[in-house]
C-alpha positions, 0 to 999 in steps of 0.5 A, spaced: 509 471 482 508 479 485 510 483 478 508 490 477 505 493 472 506 502 470 501 505 468 501 514 467 494 517 466 494 523 462 490 529 460 488 536 462 483 532 468 489 527 470 490 530 478 483 532 478 479 526 478 486 522 481 485 527 487 478 525 487 480 516 487 486 516 492 488 517 500 494 522 498 494 529 497 496 529 490 497 537 489 503 534 495 507 530 491 512 531 487 517 528 481 522 525 484 519 519 489 514 513 488 508 515 494 505 509 496 498 510 497 490 506 496 484 507 492 479 504 498 472 501 496 464 504 499 467 499 505 474 504 507 478 497 504 483 498 499 481 496 494 487 498 490 494 500 493 498 505 488 504 508 488 503 515 485 509 519 482 506 527 480 510 529 475 505 536 474 498 536 475 497 532 467 501 528 467 502 522 474 505 515 474 501 509 478 505 503 479 501 498 481 502 490 482 500 486 476 493 482 478 490 487 479 492 492 473 486 490 468 481 490 474 484 498 476 484 499 469 476 498 468 475 502 474 479 507 472 475 507 465 468 507 469 469 511 473 473 516 470 469 516 463 469 525 463 475 526 465 479 528 460 485 524 461 487 516 458 490 511 462 495 508 458 501 502 459 508 505 460 515 504 460 517 498 465 517 499 471 523 495 475 523 493 483 529 498 486 531 501 493 530 508 495 534 511 501 533 505 505 525 503 503 523 500 497 521 503 490 521 503 483 525 506 477 525 505 469 533 504 469 535 498 469 540 499 472 538 500 478 534 494 478 534 489 485 532 483 485 524 481 487 525 477 494 530 482 496 524 488 495 519 484 498 525 482 504 526 490 504 519 492 504 517 487 509 522 489 514 520 496 513 513 495 514 512 497 506 505 493 506 503 491 498 496 489 496 496 484 492 488 480 489 488 476 494 488 482 499 484 486 496 478 488 499 481 486 506 485 492 510 482 499 512 489 504 510 490 506 518 490 497 519 496 497 514 500 503 518 499 507 511 497 514 515 504 513 518 507 513 510 504 519 508 499 515 504 493 518 508 491 526 508 486 526 512 485 534 510 484 533 504 477 533 500 473 527 498 475 520 495 471 513 494 470 510 502 473 517 505 468 518 510 469 512 514 476 512 514 476 519 517 471 516 522 476 511 525 481 517 525 477 522 528 473 518 533 475 511 534 481 507 532 483 499 528 482 493 533 488 490 528 494 494 525 500 492 522 506 488 526 512 485 523 513 477 525 518 472 524 517 464 525 519 457 522 515 452 519 512 452 512 511 460 510 504 462 511 501 466 505 497 472 504 490 473 507 492 466 510 489 467 518 494 465 523 487 466 529 481 469 529 485 476 530 492 475 527 491 475 518 497 475 513 497 481 509 505 479 505 510 475 506 517 472 504 520 465 505 527 467 508 533 463 511 530 458 517 523 460 516 519 466 514 517 473 516 511 477 514 507 483 514 501 482 518 495 485 522 493 483 528 490 485 536 497 485 540 495 480 544 493 474 540 500 475 536 502 472 544 498 466 542 502 463 536 509 460 536 512 467 532 517 472 534 515 479 533 519 484 530 520 492 531 518 496 525 521 502 523 521 506 528 514 511 526 511 504 524 512 503 532 507 506 536 500 507 536 496 507 530 490 511 532 490 519 532 494 523 538 490 526 543 
């Protein structure tokens, strides 16, 4: 079952350390909303999917899928061993909706059912990463850059060379689509055929919906319906020429 862990990273080097880790520009975040972002591996694939909220340069809220929380804490301990900042568990965090988007809140009176949160996230192209999907997808494949989760003008971070090269000199072969089908609900990381892989899925009345990365032509080989993502996520994932 999907659950989330809420951390706070606190200290003089909090922003500096995370700036060298995540795909987003920490300095541009605010204290009002959680921004989806990622920490990549050296192959440019997403190791950890995160949601960040910057309360100040010395206090960053971090939300991550619970099944990756321990691994993330170990990662911060390893790479941030000399940083003047501490990662600590914070107050409980709850799934909520902000401006029609799946988000998080510490207020229990704003909580929504987890399945409702997942449905809203999937329908809005808000892919999330769990242990099953860690190291599988490049940020651009998940349209993270179209959700303000990748900053191509910031300094170096883990996997940055590959992420930047794919943006400035190439494009992904597979990218995010929203589909609907019937029958047994596919699982995260499952391959529906050679060029279609499930990111997130959810059972609904009379079937299921899922976010998948795919070559568009490969979707025509499946007995599914391709649904529209929000307008901002329906375009080409490549850099405009």
